C-alpha angles and dihedrals in degrees: 000000000000118000117205120208108227113247114245114254123258094252093058092048089051089049089053092050093049091049093048090050092049094048091046092052101034107020098106092043091050089052090052090047090052088054088056091056101036127038097180108089095216094047089044091057089049090050092049090052092047090051091050092049092047090048094050091048092047094060089072085071100034108118101171096248089129132034117280090241092054090050094048094048093045093052092044095049093044090053092045091050090050089050091053093050093046096048099038089203090167130027117241091251088068092062125079137185121255091250093055101042115117114211096179095103129130096258114123116261121242087254088063093047117097095213132043088228088064090053091052090048088054092049091048090050087057092046088048089064093056124099114260099262094052091041091054093052095047096045089054090047091051088053090056097251111157119250095244091052091047087055091051091049097046099034095237126118121270088241092059090047091051092048094050092047091048092050092048092050091047092051091048091048091052093044098044102033111125114254113274095025123114108239 
């Protein structure tokens, strides 16, 4: 007796194709985003897997009314935020808003770092101290997502996104300016 395995339906195959396309285009950026939300390597791998599962599941509802990138970032950041809340890896007192963050610590500046990777690690360590809404905006900015799209992903106005990015860049410029330069 021959048993046939039922063929998967067209919708599920399309979901698989959309997921494969999204991972192909955004996989490395999603891994970097996970680093911005989770410092622990084991928990970060869990988060990356959770994001991939949530993304695959989400394509059953994706109707193309927004750009693929907007959809991917929205799903990823929603999952990452849920991860942070569920794991409570830091208490709320450890987070601060962008306006309140003090970057005048003793950590070496990127200009002192030998590798650009060290500079990014230092920037991500600063972003890691931010409260979740500011963190979400700045991680998307660091990935090169346009301000209007960041607004669509996060649900805040493009003006607020632009203001937060400007403040972050100004704080970084003051913190990391070489000695003797006017920042």
